[in-house]
C-alpha positions in Angstrom: 1.2 -9.4 18.2 4.2 -9.6 20.5 6.7 -9.9 17.6 5.3 -6.9 15.8 4.9 -4.5 18.7 8.6 -3.5 18.5 8.0 -2.6 14.8 4.9 -0.6 15.6 6.6 1.2 18.5 9.6 1.9 16.3 7.4 3.4 13.6 5.8 5.7 16.2 9.3 6.6 17.5 10.4 7.6 14.0 7.4 9.9 13.6 8.0 11.4 17.0 11.7 11.9 16.2 10.8 13.9 13.1 8.3 15.9 15.3 11.0 16.8 17.8 13.5 17.8 15.0 11.0 20.0 13.2 9.3 21.6 16.2 9.3 25.4 16.0 11.1 26.8 19.0 11.2 30.5 18.0 8.8 32.2 20.4 8.3 35.1 17.9 6.7 32.9 15.3 2.9 32.3 15.2 3.6 28.5 14.8 5.7 28.4 17.9 5.3 24.8 19.3 4.1 23.4 16.0 6.1 21.5 13.3 7.7 23.5 10.6 5.5 23.1 7.5 3.8 24.8 4.6 1.0 26.3 6.7 0.1 27.0 10.3 -2.2 24.1 11.1 -3.3 22.3 14.2 -4.4 18.9 12.7 -0.9 17.5 11.8 0.3 18.4 15.3 -2.6 16.8 17.0 -2.1 13.6 14.9 1.6 13.5 15.8 0.8 14.1 19.5 -1.1 10.8 19.5 2.2 9.0 18.6 4.1 11.1 21.1 1.8 10.3 24.0 1.9 6.6 23.1 5.7 6.3 23.0 5.9 8.4 26.2 3.6 6.0 28.0 4.9 2.7 26.6 7.7 1.1 28.8 9.3 -0.5 25.7 9.8 2.8 23.9 13.1 4.7 24.1 11.0 7.8 24.8 9.4 6.2 27.9 8.9 9.0 30.4 11.3 11.2 28.5 11.3 14.7 30.0 12.3 16.4 26.8 9.4 14.8 24.9 7.0 15.7 27.7 8.0 19.3 27.4 7.7 19.2 23.7 4.1 17.8 24.0 3.0 20.5 26.3 4.5 23.1 24.0 2.7 21.5 21.1 -0.6 21.5 23.0 -0.2 25.2 23.8 0.1 25.7 20.0 -3.1 23.7 19.4 -4.9 25.7 22.1 -3.9 29.0 20.3 -5.0 27.6 16.9 -8.4 26.6 18.2 -11.0 29.2 17.2 -13.2 30.9 19.8 -16.1 28.7 18.8 -14.0 25.6 19.4 -13.4 24.8 15.8 -10.2 23.9 13.9 -9.4 24.7 10.3 -8.2 22.6 7.4 -6.5 25.7 6.0 -6.1 24.5 2.4 -9.9 24.7 2.0 -12.1 24.2 5.1 -12.5 26.9 7.8 -14.5 26.7 11.0 -15.0 23.0 10.0 -17.0 20.7 12.2 -15.8 17.8 10.2 -12.1 18.6 10.5 -12.6 19.4 14.2 -14.1 15.9 14.6 -11.0 14.4 12.9 -8.9 16.3 15.4 -11.1 15.2 18.2 -10.6 11.5 17.2 -6.8 11.8 17.7 -7.2 14.0 20.8 -9.4 11.5 22.6 -7.2 8.6 21.4 -4.1 10.3 22.9 -6.0 11.3 26.1 -7.2 7.8 26.7 -3.6 6.5 26.6 -2.7 9.1 29.2 -5.8 8.2 31.2 -5.0 4.5 31.1 -1.2 4.5 31.5 -0.5 7.8 33.3 -3.7 8.5 35.3 -1.9 8.3 38.7 1.2 10.2 37.5 2.3 13.0 39.9 4.6 14.5 37.2 3.4 18.1 36.8 3.9 18.0 33.0 1.7 14.9 32.6 -1.1 16.4 34.7 -0.8 19.7 32.8 -1.0 17.8 29.5 -4.1 15.9 30.5 -5.8 19.1 31.5 -5.0 20.7 28.2 -6.4 17.7 26.4 -9.6 18.0 28.3 -10.1 21.7 27.8 -9.4 21.5 24.0 -11.7 18.5 23.6 -14.5 20.1 25.6 -14.3 23.3 23.6 -14.1 21.4 20.3 -17.4 19.7 21.0 -19.3 23.0 20.8 -18.2 23.4 17.1 -18.7 19.8 16.3 -22.3 20.0 17.6 -23.2 23.2 15.9 -21.3 22.9 12.6 -22.0 21.2 9.3 -20.3 18.9 6.8 -19.4 18.5 3.1 -19.1 14.8 2.3 -20.9 11.6 3.4 -18.0 10.4 5.6 -18.0 13.7 7.5 -21.3 12.8 9.1 -19.9 9.7 10.8 -16.7 11.4 12.0 -18.9 14.1 13.6 -21.4 11.6 15.0 -18.6 9.4 16.6 -17.1 12.5 18.2 -20.5 13.6 19.6 -21.1 10.2 21.1 -17.5 10.1 22.6 -18.0 13.6 24.0 -21.3 12.7 25.6 -19.7 9.9 27.5 -16.5 11.7 28.3 -18.2 14.7 29.8 -21.5 13.1 30.8 -23.0 13.0 34.3 -21.4 9.6 35.2 -18.0 10.7 34.1 -15.2 11.9 36.4 -14.9 14.8 34.0 -18.5 15.9 34.2 -17.5 19.2 35.7 -15.9 20.2 32.4 -19.3 20.2 30.7 -20.0 23.8 31.7 -16.6 25.1 30.5 -17.4 25.4 26.8 -18.4 28.2 24.6 -22.1 27.8 25.1 -24.5 30.6 24.3 -26.6 31.6 27.3 -26.4 29.8 30.6 -23.8 27.0 31.0 -25.2 23.5 30.7 -24.7 20.8 33.3 -23.3 17.5 32.4 -26.6 15.8 31.8 -28.0 18.6 29.6 -24.7 18.8 27.7 -24.6 15.1 27.0 -28.2 15.2 25.9 -27.5 18.0 23.5 -24.6 16.1 21.9 -26.7 12.9 21.6 -29.6 14.8 20.1 -27.4 16.2 17.4 -25.9 12.7 16.8 -29.4 11.4 16.4 -30.1 13.9 13.7 -27.2 12.5 11.6 -28.2 8.9 12.4 -31.7 9.6 11.3 -30.4 10.1 7.7 -29.4 6.4 7.7 -25.9 5.0 7.4 -24.7 4.8 3.8 -23.2 1.3 4.0 -24.7 -1.3 1.6 -25.2 -5.0 2.2 -22.3 -5.5 -0.2 -20.1 -3.5 2.2 -19.6 -0.4 0.2 -20.0 3.2 1.4 -21.3 6.1 -0.7 -17.9 7.5 -1.6 -16.5 4.1 -2.7 -13.1 5.3 -1.5 -11.2 2.1 -1.0 -7.9 3.9 -0.6 -9.0 6.4 2.1 -12.5 7.2 3.3 -13.7 3.6 3.7 -11.1 3.4 6.5 -12.4 6.8 7.9 -16.0 5.6 8.1 -14.9 2.2 9.6 -13.0 4.0 12.3 -16.1 6.1 13.1 -18.3 3.0 13.2 -15.9 1.3 15.6 -16.0 4.3 17.9 -19.8 4.4 17.8 -19.9 0.8 18.8 -17.6 1.4 21.7 -19.6 4.3 22.9 -23.0 2.7 22.5 -22.4 -1.0 22.8 -24.6 -1.4 19.7 -22.9 -4.2 17.6 -24.9 -3.2 14.5 -22.3 -0.5 13.9 -19.7 -3.3 13.7 -21.8 -4.9 10.9 -20.9 -2.0 8.6 -17.2 -2.5 9.5 -17.3 -6.2 9.0 -19.0 -6.0 5.6 -16.7 -3.3 4.4 -13.5 -5.1 5.5 -14.8 -8.3 3.8 -15.5 -6.4 0.6 -12.1 -4.8 0.8 -10.4 -8.2 0.5 -11.9 -8.4 -3.0 -10.3 -5.0 -3.8 -6.7 -6.2 -3.1 -4.9 -6.7 -6.4 -2.4 -9.5 -7.1 0.5 -7.3 -6.1 -1.2 -6.7 -2.7 -2.1 -3.0 -3.5 -5.6 -1.6 -3.2 -7.7 -1.1 -6.4 -9.0 2.4 -6.2 -10.1 3.2 -9.7 -13.8 3.2 -8.8 -13.3 5.7 -6.0 -15.2 9.1 -6.2 -12.5 10.8 -4.2 -8.9 11.9 -4.4 -7.5 8.4 -3.8 -8.8 7.3 -7.3 -5.9 5.7 -9.2 -3.5 5.5 -6.3 -2.1 2.0 -5.6 -1.2 1.9 -1.9 -0.8 -1.0 0.3 -3.6 -1.5 2.8 -1.5 -0.6 5.8 -4.1 1.9 7.1 -6.6 -1.0 7.4 -4.2 -3.0 9.6 -5.6 -1.9 13.0 -9.1 -2.3 11.8 -8.6 -5.9 10.7 -6.8 -6.5 14.0 -9.6 -4.9 16.0 -12.2 -7.0 14.3 -10.2 -10.1 14.6 -9.9 -9.5 18.4 -13.6 -8.7 18.6 -14.7 -11.8 16.7 -12.4 -14.4 18.1 -14.8 -15.9 20.6 -17.5 -18.3 19.3 -20.9 -16.7 19.2 -19.4 -13.2 19.1 -21.0 -10.7 16.7 -19.7 -11.3 13.1 -17.6 -14.3 14.3 -18.0 -15.8 10.8 -15.5 -13.2 9.5 -12.8 -14.0 12.1 -10.5 -16.2 10.1 -10.2 -13.9 7.1 -9.7 -10.8 9.4 -7.0 -12.6 11.3 -5.2 -13.6 8.1 -5.5 -10.2 6.6 -4.2 -8.3 9.7 -1.3 -10.7 10.0 -0.4 -10.3 6.3 -0.6 -6.5 6.3 1.7 -6.1 9.3 4.2 -8.8 8.4 4.5 -7.6 4.8 4.8 -4.0 6.0 7.7 -5.1 8.2 9.4 -7.2 5.5 9.2 -4.4 3.0 11.0 -2.2 5.4 8.2 0.4 5.5 7.3 2.5 8.5 4.7 0.7 10.7 1.1 1.9 10.5 0.2 4.8 12.7 -1.9 2.9 15.3 0.2 2.5 18.5 -2.2 4.7 20.5 -5.2 2.6 19.4 -3.5 -0.7 20.2 -2.5 0.6 23.6 -6.1 1.4 24.3 -7.3 -2.1 23.6 -5.7 -5.0 25.6 -7.3 -7.6 23.3 -5.5 -6.1 20.3 -2.1 -5.8 22.1 -2.2 -9.4 23.3 -3.7 -10.9 20.2 -2.1 -14.1 18.7 -2.4 -14.5 15.0 -3.5 -17.8 13.7 -3.3 -17.5 9.9 -1.7 -15.3 7.2 -2.8 -14.1 3.7 -5.4 -12.4 1.6 -7.9 -14.3 -0.5 -6.0 -16.3 -3.1 -8.8 -16.1 -5.6 -12.1 -14.3 -5.8 -14.9 -13.4 -8.2 -17.4 -10.8 -7.2 -19.8 -8.6 -9.1 -20.9 -5.5 -7.2 -24.0 -4.7 -9.2 -25.0 -1.5 -7.4 -21.5 -0.1 -7.8 -21.1 -1.5 -11.3 -17.8 -3.2 -10.5 -16.6 -6.7 -11.4 -13.6 -7.8 -9.4 -11.8 -11.0 -10.3 -8.5 -12.6 -9.0 -7.4 -15.8 -10.6 -4.2 -17.9 -9.8 -2.4 -16.0 -12.7 -3.8 -12.5 -12.8 -6.5 -10.1 -11.6 -8.8 -7.8 -13.4 -11.6 -5.3 -12.9 -14.4 -4.1 -15.2 -16.2 -0.9 -14.4 -19.6 0.6 -15.5 -19.7 4.4 -16.0 -16.0 4.9 -16.4 -14.0 5.7 -19.6 -11.2 3.5 -18.2 -13.5 0.4 -18.1 -11.0 -2.5 -18.0 -8.0 -3.0 -15.7 -5.7 -5.9 -15.8 -3.0 -6.6 -13.2 -0.4 -9.3 -13.8 2.0 -9.3 -10.9 3.0 -5.6 -10.7 2.2 -4.8 -14.3 -0.9 -2.6 -14.6 -2.8 -2.5 -18.0 -5.8 -0.3 -18.7 -8.2 -0.4 -21.7 -10.2 2.6 -23.0 -11.9 3.3 -26.3 -11.9 6.7 -27.9 -14.9 7.5 -30.1 -15.1 11.3 -30.4 -18.7 11.9 -31.4 -19.8 15.5 -30.6 -18.9 16.2 -27.0 -18.3 12.5 -26.3 -14.7 11.5 -26.2 -14.7 8.0 -24.9 -16.9 4.8 -24.7 -18.4 4.9 -21.2 -20.4 1.8 -20.4 -24.1 2.6 -19.5 -25.1 -1.0 -18.8 -23.2 -4.0 -17.5 -24.1 -7.7 -17.3 -22.0 -10.5 -15.9 -22.8 -14.1 -16.9 -20.9 -17.4 -17.7 -17.4 -16.0 -17.2 -17.9 -13.0 -19.4 -18.9 -9.4 -18.9 -20.9 -7.4 -21.4 -20.8 -3.6 -21.6 -23.0 -1.4 -23.8 -23.5 2.2 -24.6 -25.3 4.3 -27.2 -24.2 7.9 -28.0 -26.0 10.4 -30.3 -24.7 12.9 -32.7 -26.8 16.0 -31.8 -26.9 19.6 -32.9 -28.6 22.8 -31.9 -31.3 24.2 -34.1 -32.1 27.9 -34.5 -34.6 29.4 -32.1 -38.2 29.3 -33.3 -38.5 32.9 -32.1 -35.7 35.5 -32.1 -33.9 35.5 -28.7 -34.0 38.5 -26.4 -30.3 39.1 -26.8 -27.6 38.7 -29.4 -25.1 37.9 -26.6 -24.3 34.2 -27.1 -23.5 33.7 -23.4 -26.8 35.2 -22.2 -29.0 33.2 -24.6 -31.3 30.5 -23.2 -29.8 27.6 -25.1 -31.8 25.1 -23.1 -34.9 26.2 -25.0 -33.4 25.4 -28.4 -34.6 22.3 -30.2 -32.0 19.6 -30.5 -31.5 17.6 -33.8 -30.3 14.0 -33.3 -29.4 12.7 -36.7 -27.4 9.6 -36.0 -26.5 7.2 -33.2 -23.6 4.8 -32.5 -24.1 1.7 -30.4 -21.1 -0.1 -29.0 -21.0 -3.5 -27.3 -17.8 -4.7 -25.5 -17.5 -8.3 -24.3 -14.7 -9.2 -21.8 -14.3 -13.0 -21.5 -12.0 -14.6 -19.0 -9.6 -17.2 -20.4 -7.1 -19.4 -18.5 -4.2 -17.2 -19.4 -5.8 -13.8 -19.8 -8.7 -11.9 -21.3 -10.5 -12.0 -24.7 -12.0 -8.6 -25.6 -14.5 -8.3 -28.4 -15.8 -4.9 -29.7 -18.8 -4.5 -31.9 -20.3 -1.3 -33.3 -23.7 -0.6 -35.0 -25.2 2.5 -36.4 -23.3 5.6 -37.5 -20.6 4.6 -40.0 -17.1 5.9 -40.7 -16.4 6.9 -37.1 -12.7 6.5 -36.4 -12.6 4.3 -33.2 -9.4 4.0 -31.1 -9.0 1.1 -28.8 -6.3 2.2 -26.3 -4.3 -0.4 -24.4 -2.4 1.6 -21.8 0.8 0.0 -20.4 3.6 1.2 -18.1 6.3 3.5 -19.4 9.6 1.7 -19.4 8.2 -1.6 -20.6 10.0 -3.3 -23.5 7.8 -3.9 -26.6 8.7 -6.8 -28.9 7.2 -7.5 -32.3 8.5 -9.6 -35.2 9.3 -6.3 -36.9 10.7 -4.2 -34.1 11.9 -3.9 -30.5 11.5 -0.7 -28.5 11.2 0.8 -25.0 7.9 2.4 -24.2 8.4 6.1 -23.5 6.2 8.1 -21.1 3.4 9.8 -23.0 4.2 7.9 -26.2 2.0 5.7 -28.4 2.0 3.4 -31.4 -0.6 1.9 -33.7 -0.4 -1.9 -33.8 -1.5 -2.6 -37.4 -1.0 -6.4 -37.3 0.4 -9.3 -35.4 0.9 -9.7 -31.7 2.9 -7.5 -29.4 4.8 -8.7 -26.4 5.0 -6.3 -23.5 7.9 -7.1 -21.0 7.6 -5.4 -17.6 9.6 -6.6 -14.6 9.2 -10.4 -14.7 5.9 -10.3 -16.5 5.2 -10.8 -20.2 1.8 -9.7 -21.7 0.8 -10.5 -25.3 -1.5 -8.0 -27.0 -3.1 -8.6 -30.3 -3.8 -9.3 -33.0 -3.5 -5.6 -34.0 -5.4 -3.7 -36.6 -5.1 -0.1 -37.8 -7.2 1.1 -40.7 -6.6 4.8 -39.8 -4.0 6.9 -37.9 -6.3 9.2 -35.9 -5.1 9.4 -32.3 -7.6 12.0 -31.1 -6.8 15.7 -30.8 -9.9 17.5 -29.4 -10.3 19.3 -26.1 -11.4 17.0 -23.4 -9.3 14.0 -24.6 -7.9 12.0 -21.8 -4.1 11.7 -22.4 -2.1 8.8 -21.0 0.8 11.1 -20.0 2.2 8.7 -17.3 2.3 5.6 -19.5 2.5 4.3 -23.1 -0.5 3.6 -25.3 -0.9 0.8 -27.9 -3.7 1.7 -30.3 -5.9 -0.6 -32.3 -7.9 1.5 -34.8 -10.8 0.9 -37.1 -13.8 2.7 -38.7 -17.3 1.8 -37.8 -19.1 -0.4 -38.3 -16.9 -3.3 -37.3 -16.5 -6.3 -35.1 -13.1 -7.0 -33.7 -11.5 -9.3 -31.1 -8.1 -9.0 -29.4 -6.5 -10.8 -26.5 -4.5 -9.7 -23.4 -2.6 -12.9 -22.6 0.0 -13.8 -20.0 2.9 -15.7 -21.2 
């Protein structure tokens, strides 16, 4: 790690530099001490303070024991104190108020910053340092009241809350030097002593734990958020391990990080299309996972350590993430305060480098097939209208099928089977219609009628079967329909805007939001250094879809292969 610490420190310094430049110094403003932004909010300030404390306490930082920074941190903590509600809570003012979950996320960074102060500046006689430590303790103690009494919205919230409760129970417990702070919160009735307070927090944590942790044996969490919330839950599990010594929490982290390696595309970005959260479709590098891979590599490096079997791949992944981040010229991951709190992480020596060169994994419960070959990578998804994703280098290709039957707009696989190098997807949709009420309704107002009591007429069905077969140089896709005839089906191959399309009859540049029907022959798609061959084409109709609810490919370009049911067609997506 020695050769990367300067990079990590520099990243923290750059974030702190922005904090200092944007700090509000107008005493008349309600966000005095904060950073100038869209809203008055404590969380971004708390997050930046973790960086600020780290660079203040690190002797290799240009901000080491910087008086100006220390004053700015105290001013920022004064702002945080004013933002904290009387019940100890913090808001996420775009949508969550009096939020125990968001308060727990704040607590995570608060205790991270505090532990740096505790470890590196505990004996400091500088008044500003002592004042800052006191402010941290008071804000954290008050926050625990809200975290303990509040609720949550999403699955990951439970573990952020639980981790904070466990951390708080130890920080202010009877064996802690800060036990006297236990009675300083906003507790209804008589103040609790340290033992009773810790017991109260652990009792609440136990209620969450009794629900069972939503991590599967395959390593997936409920939200399937590879781009964001997997990392949030992992962080909580790591904290819960550190507070309890129970290595079973690390099992969830180890399995998830192992799974995550099969969600890295050939261009080293994370595949997020199966996420149920706002990260869906985003293609970020896995930088936020760096410290987690590093932490697990340091934990598992000794023979016989829990989950030592994962050590080599975690070591290689952590090294690749940080080295590639540095070589790209990107800002270093936000983790200096975490590394400074763990000597094994700071002194760690990498032994390998790289992600999995190839993999093939079917996550049956999630309905996801992930494959990376020497030439390309692809994903097949159950339950999604965008069911096939191909990644050749940095060129992303998505396949969807429009079918427009009643309220249905796309083929969405209901079943998925993987065998012998191929994946079979199937779905059946019905053409259905309301029938008149058997008895006159109580009202003539359409919106007040009980339409759920109407009989439904199903007069036809369409069954579609899609087979994706892996070839050496790409994918063979076969589509077969049965049942309802004369339905205009649109196979949509979505490619990046700006790609150059070449055909024996034309050459054009793909425009954003544009499309074309490939009626015959093969199309070459040139994007960066990659060439993808699509075809052979077919186009027996020109219907592109126009109903409400249609999913438009506004960001890219769409190549259409069209036919009427029933049909059986095959086309290829081949690398050249």
